[in-house]
C-alpha positions in Angstrom: -52.9 -77.2 -59.3 -50.6 -77.0 -56.4 -51.5 -74.4 -53.7 -49.8 -70.9 -53.9 -46.6 -70.6 -51.7 -47.1 -67.3 -49.6 -45.2 -68.1 -46.3 -41.8 -66.8 -47.5 -43.2 -63.3 -48.2 -45.0 -63.2 -44.9 -41.8 -64.1 -43.1 -39.9 -61.2 -44.8 -42.6 -58.7 -43.8 -42.6 -59.9 -40.2 -38.8 -59.6 -40.0 -38.9 -56.1 -41.4 -41.6 -55.1 -38.9 -39.5 -56.4 -35.9 -36.4 -54.6 -37.2 -38.3 -51.2 -37.2 -39.5 -51.8 -33.7 -36.0 -52.5 -32.5 -34.5 -49.4 -34.2 -37.2 -47.2 -32.7 -36.7 -48.6 -29.2 -32.9 -48.1 -29.5 -33.3 -44.5 -30.6 -35.8 -43.7 -27.8 -33.6 -45.3 -25.1 -30.5 -43.3 -26.3 -32.4 -40.0 -26.2 -33.9 -40.9 -22.8 -30.6 -41.8 -21.3 -29.0 -38.5 -22.5 -31.7 -36.6 -20.6 -31.6 -38.7 -17.4 -28.2 -40.2 -17.0 -24.7 -38.8 -16.5 -23.1 -37.9 -19.8 -19.6 -38.6 -21.1 -16.9 -36.1 -21.5 -14.4 -36.0 -24.3 -12.3 -38.5 -22.5 -15.1 -41.0 -22.1 -15.5 -40.5 -18.3 -18.7 -39.6 -16.6 -19.6 -36.1 -15.6 -22.2 -34.9 -13.2 -25.0 -33.2 -15.2 -25.8 -31.2 -12.1 -22.8 -29.0 -13.1 -24.9 -27.7 -16.1 -27.2 -26.0 -13.5 -24.3 -24.3 -11.6 -23.5 -20.7 -12.6 -20.1 -20.5 -14.3 -17.2 -19.3 -12.2 -16.0 -15.8 -12.5 -12.7 -15.5 -14.4 -9.8 -15.7 -12.0 -7.4 -12.8 -11.5 -3.9 -13.9 -12.4 -1.3 -12.6 -10.1 2.3 -13.1 -11.2 5.2 -13.0 -8.8 8.0 -11.7 -11.0 10.4 -13.3 -8.6 10.2 -15.0 -5.2 11.4 -12.5 -2.5 15.1 -13.1 -2.0 14.7 -16.4 -3.8 12.6 -17.7 -0.8 10.1 -20.1 -2.4 6.8 -20.7 -0.7 3.5 -22.5 -1.5 1.2 -20.5 -3.7 -2.6 -20.6 -3.8 -3.0 -21.7 -0.2 -4.0 -18.5 1.6 -5.2 -18.6 5.2 -9.0 -18.3 5.5 -8.9 -14.8 6.9 -7.0 -13.7 3.8 -9.4 -15.0 1.2 -7.6 -15.8 -2.0 -10.7 -17.1 -3.9 -11.1 -15.8 -7.4 -7.3 -15.3 -7.8 -4.6 -17.5 -9.2 -1.0 -16.9 -8.1 1.9 -18.0 -10.2 5.6 -17.5 -10.6 5.6 -18.6 -14.2 6.8 -15.7 -16.3 5.3 -17.3 -19.4 2.0 -16.1 -18.1 3.0 -12.5 -18.1 0.7 -11.6 -21.0 -2.3 -13.1 -19.1 -1.5 -11.6 -15.7 -3.8 -9.0 -14.3 -1.1 -8.0 -11.8 2.7 -8.4 -11.6 4.4 -8.2 -8.2 7.8 -6.6 -8.2 9.8 -7.2 -5.0 12.1 -4.2 -5.0 15.4 -5.8 -3.8 15.1 -8.4 -6.6 14.6 -6.0 -9.4 16.5 -2.9 -8.3 19.9 -3.8 -9.8 19.1 -2.6 -13.3 16.0 -1.7 -15.3 16.6 -4.9 -17.3 15.4 -6.9 -14.3 11.9 -5.4 -14.8 9.6 -7.1 -17.4 10.8 -6.2 -20.9 7.9 -7.6 -23.0 5.2 -5.2 -24.1 2.9 -4.5 -21.2 -0.8 -5.6 -21.5 -3.3 -2.8 -21.2 -4.3 -2.0 -17.6 -2.0 -4.6 -16.1 -1.2 -3.6 -12.5 2.4 -3.5 -11.5 2.6 -3.8 -7.7 5.7 -2.5 -5.9 6.6 -4.5 -2.8 9.2 -3.9 -0.1 9.5 -4.7 3.5 12.9 -3.0 3.7 13.3 0.6 4.8 14.2 3.4 2.4 17.7 3.1 3.7 18.0 -0.4 2.2 16.0 0.2 -1.1 18.6 1.3 -3.7 17.6 2.8 -7.1 14.0 3.7 -6.3 13.9 5.9 -9.4 13.7 2.7 -11.5 10.1 2.5 -10.4 9.1 5.9 -11.5 6.0 6.0 -13.8 5.6 2.3 -13.9 4.0 1.3 -10.6 0.2 1.3 -10.0 -0.1 -0.1 -6.5 2.3 0.0 -3.5 2.7 -2.8 -1.0 4.8 -2.3 2.1 4.9 -1.9 5.9 3.9 1.7 5.5 0.3 2.2 6.8 -0.5 4.5 3.8 0.4 1.8 1.3 -2.3 0.6 -1.1 -1.7 -2.9 0.3 -0.6 -2.6 4.0 1.7 -5.5 5.0 3.1 -4.8 8.4 5.6 -7.1 10.1 3.0 -7.9 12.8 -0.2 -6.8 14.5 -2.3 -7.5 17.5 -6.0 -8.6 17.6 -8.7 -8.2 20.2 -9.8 -11.4 21.9 -13.0 -12.3 23.8 -11.3 -12.5 27.2 -10.9 -16.2 27.2 -7.2 -16.1 26.2 -4.9 -16.7 29.2 -1.3 -15.6 28.8 1.3 -16.8 31.2 4.6 -14.9 31.5 7.4 -17.3 30.6 9.8 -18.1 33.4 12.6 -15.5 33.5 16.2 -16.4 34.4 18.1 -13.6 32.5 17.7 -9.9 32.1 18.3 -8.4 28.6 18.9 -10.0 25.1 19.6 -8.3 21.8 20.1 -10.1 18.4 21.8 -8.1 15.7 22.8 -9.3 12.3 24.2 -6.1 10.8 26.8 -4.7 13.2 27.4 -1.1 12.0 29.5 0.9 14.5 28.2 4.2 13.1 24.6 3.3 13.5 22.4 4.8 16.2 21.6 1.5 17.8 25.3 0.4 18.2 26.2 3.9 19.4 23.4 3.6 22.1 24.4 0.1 23.1 28.1 1.0 23.5 27.1 3.6 26.1 24.4 1.5 27.8 26.6 -1.5 28.4 28.6 0.5 30.9 25.6 0.3 33.3 23.8 -2.8 32.3 24.8 -6.3 31.1 23.3 -7.3 27.8 23.5 -10.7 26.1 24.2 -9.9 22.4 23.5 -12.6 19.8 24.6 -12.6 16.2 27.8 -12.2 14.1 30.9 -11.9 16.4 28.7 -12.4 19.4 26.7 -15.3 21.0 25.5 -18.0 18.7 21.8 -17.7 17.9 19.7 -20.8 16.9 18.4 -20.5 13.3 15.0 -22.1 13.9 12.4 -19.5 14.9 10.9 -21.6 17.7 14.3 -22.3 19.2 15.1 -18.5 19.0 11.8 -17.7 20.8 12.5 -20.3 23.5 15.9 -18.6 24.0 14.5 -15.1 24.1 11.6 -16.1 26.4 14.0 -16.6 29.3 14.9 -12.9 29.2 12.8 -10.1 30.9 13.7 -7.6 28.2 14.5 -7.6 24.6 16.2 -4.7 22.7 14.1 -4.2 19.5 16.5 -1.8 18.0 15.8 -1.0 14.3 18.6 -0.8 11.8 17.2 2.5 10.5 14.7 5.1 11.6 11.7 5.6 9.3 7.9 6.1 9.6 6.1 2.8 10.5 9.3 0.8 10.1 8.6 -1.6 13.1 9.9 -5.0 12.3 10.0 -8.6 13.5 12.4 -7.4 16.2 9.4 -6.1 18.1 6.7 -8.5 16.9 8.5 -11.9 16.9 11.7 -11.6 18.9 10.1 -9.6 21.8 6.3 -9.9 21.9 5.9 -13.4 20.5 8.7 -14.6 22.8 7.0 -13.1 25.9 9.6 -10.4 26.6 9.1 -6.7 27.3 10.4 -4.8 24.2 12.8 -1.9 24.7 12.5 -0.1 21.3 14.7 2.2 19.3 13.0 3.3 16.1 10.4 5.8 15.1 8.9 8.0 17.8 6.7 6.6 20.6 3.5 8.0 19.0 4.3 5.9 15.8 4.5 2.7 17.9 1.3 3.5 19.7 -0.6 3.5 16.4 -0.1 -0.3 16.4 0.4 -1.4 20.1 -0.7 -0.1 23.5 1.7 2.4 25.1 2.1 0.2 28.2 3.3 -2.8 26.1 6.8 -1.4 25.5 9.6 0.9 26.7 11.0 3.5 24.4 14.6 4.7 24.7 13.4 8.3 23.9 11.6 8.3 27.2 14.9 8.6 29.0 17.5 11.4 29.0 20.4 9.0 28.6 21.4 5.3 28.3 22.4 5.4 31.9 18.9 6.5 33.0 17.3 3.7 30.9 19.7 1.1 32.5 18.6 2.3 36.0 14.9 1.9 35.1 15.4 -1.6 33.8 17.2 -2.6 36.9 14.4 -1.2 39.0 11.9 -3.2 37.1 14.0 -6.3 37.6 13.7 -5.7 41.4 10.0 -5.0 41.3 8.0 -8.0 40.0 4.6 -6.3 40.2 5.7 -3.3 38.3 7.4 -5.5 35.7 4.2 -7.5 35.2 2.2 -4.3 34.3 3.9 -4.4 30.9 1.8 -7.5 30.2 -1.6 -6.1 31.1 -2.4 -5.4 27.5 -2.7 -9.1 26.9 -6.0 -9.1 28.9 -7.6 -7.6 25.8 -5.3 -8.3 22.9 -3.3 -11.2 21.5 -0.9 -11.9 18.7 -2.3 -13.8 15.7 -1.0 -17.3 14.9 2.2 -17.2 12.9 2.0 -18.0 9.2 4.8 -19.1 7.0 7.1 -16.2 5.9 5.8 -14.1 3.0 2.5 -15.9 2.7 0.3 -13.2 4.3 1.7 -10.2 2.4 1.1 -11.9 -1.0 -2.3 -13.3 0.0 -3.5 -9.7 0.8 -3.1 -8.9 -2.9 -6.2 -10.8 -4.0 -8.7 -8.7 -2.0 -6.8 -5.5 -2.8 -6.8 -6.2 -6.5 -10.6 -6.7 -6.5 -11.1 -3.4 -4.7 -8.3 -1.5 -6.5 -9.0 2.2 -7.2 -9.3 3.3 -10.8 -6.1 2.6 -12.7 -3.4 5.1 -12.2 0.4 5.3 -12.3 2.5 6.6 -9.4 4.9 9.3 -10.7 7.6 8.7 -8.1 8.0 5.9 -5.6 11.2 7.7 -4.5 9.2 10.8 -3.4 6.7 8.8 -1.5 8.9 6.1 0.1 11.4 8.2 2.1 
């Protein structure tokens, strides 16, 4: 008899045994790698598994600019550090209206008719923020805002979101301010020349006793760039910060930028002196109300021009205070919304903007 032929069966069993070892090793490696190595997202790219141990971010508050102010576009979601915008997402995309936690309505861009306001159904507890840096004299149709506004934002100190044209900050004494070289006496830039306004009336009587360089329409050409304007104004000892209308807290860039930032002594015509002193020291400016007539004011300015030491006293406030760095226009007011929205009072509707803003 020939011997029994067993080797083929042994070979098959051995092959099957090796295959089981290979499969087990592969499964173990896969499970091990999933626990130890970066995973893959849906696109096949690696993700850091450490992210799974980070607490999820709080939902962002969506703040919708219904329109850019006066169609002046600026970069969103890049707030200066001192105006923390974290936790908020700013957008001008009206398609996000239903998702917005707040909608900012710039008055002059929506006051033409009620159809300029959002017309879609309003989400529950969505804040409508009324915004204006114009005075009541230049805010037509305020009644459009009755019973729809939840927060106010303006230059008024009693606004829910206070957005002044400027402010001063204390410094640590290390800031040295040098008075710019002066070669001229008085400057005034005016864009809206209204002969019936108080400021033009005052100027017409003052100019009999004092020469004033007037810039703007029908007067001297004024450079458009802010830095060039400041360089021009800095050569003057005094700047007329005359407001176009007289209202509480309405103290505009005429004081903050044209005068103080340029290194001039401001001569102001606006709300009473006490109102100005809520925001700047009393020895930082000259108020027309302190004089019985334009002629008396002219005499005082001429006396300061002849007395350098007396003139320099109007800069003594800079030993303690400074102006903050200038930010791009409109950025700071809008960046203030984020913090205000997080700290907003209980939801309420303001019956009449017209009654408050007057």
